[in-house]
N, C-alpha and C positions, 0 to 999 in steps of 0.2 A: 619487407620481411626477408627472411633468410631462405626462402624456398628455392631460389635460383642456386644459391650456394649449396644447399642440401642436395639438389638434383645433380650438381657437378660432383659432389662427394660420392654419391651413389654410383654414378657412371664411372668414376675413377676406380672404384672397388670391383667392378664387374670384370670378368664373369665369375670369379671366385670370391665369395664373401665369407670371411672367417667369423668365429663366434664373437670376438671383440668388436668387430665392425657391426655385427648384427645388434649387439647391445647398445652401441653408440647410436646407430640409426634409430632404434626403438626409443631411446631416451630423447634424441633430438626431435623426433616426430612428436612425442608427448609434450615436450616443451613448446613446440610450435603451436600445437593444438591448444595448449593452456593459454598462450599469448593471444591467439585468435579469439578465444572465449572471453578473455579479459577485456579486449578492445570492443567486442560486441556488447559487453555489459556497460561499457562507457558511453556508447552512442546515445542511449536515452537520457543520459545525464548531461549531455552537451546542450543545455537549454539556451545558452547564449549564441549558439551557432544556428545557421539557417537550416531549414528542412532539407534544402538541396545538399548542403554540406553533409548532414547526417545521412541522407540517402546514398551519397557518393561513398562515404566511409563504410557504410553497411555493405554496399555492392562490392567494394574492394575486398573487404573481409571475406565475403562469400566466394569471391574469385580465388583468394589465397587458399581457402579451405578446399575448393575444387581442385586446385593444383596439387595440394598435398594429398588429397584422396587419389588423384591420378597416379602419383608416385607409388602408391600402395594398392594399385588396381589388381585385379585377378592375375594378370600376366606377370606382375612383379611380386605378388604376395608370397610366393614360395621362398623368395630371398630373405624375407624378414620373419620367418617362423623360427623360433629358437629350437635348439636341438632336442628339447624335451617335448616339443609339439605344441607349445602355447604360441598363439599368434599375437602380433602387436595390436 
């Protein structure tokens, strides 16, 4: 997944994040979340794969989601609130 890339992009933009970057980060996050959900939905459909493979894939997706959530944790949340006050 692109979470490592996303983390680097966020770090490069700090400490000052402009409105354009905020919109980019919010859209990037939404796209990552959509991708994670898509692949979570595929796991049950992988009937030709072993249970172990399915469990591994599910665990990796949960790990990716946790990493993404950590990027938007309380300490970073203020960076990603748009100027009108709506959060991502």
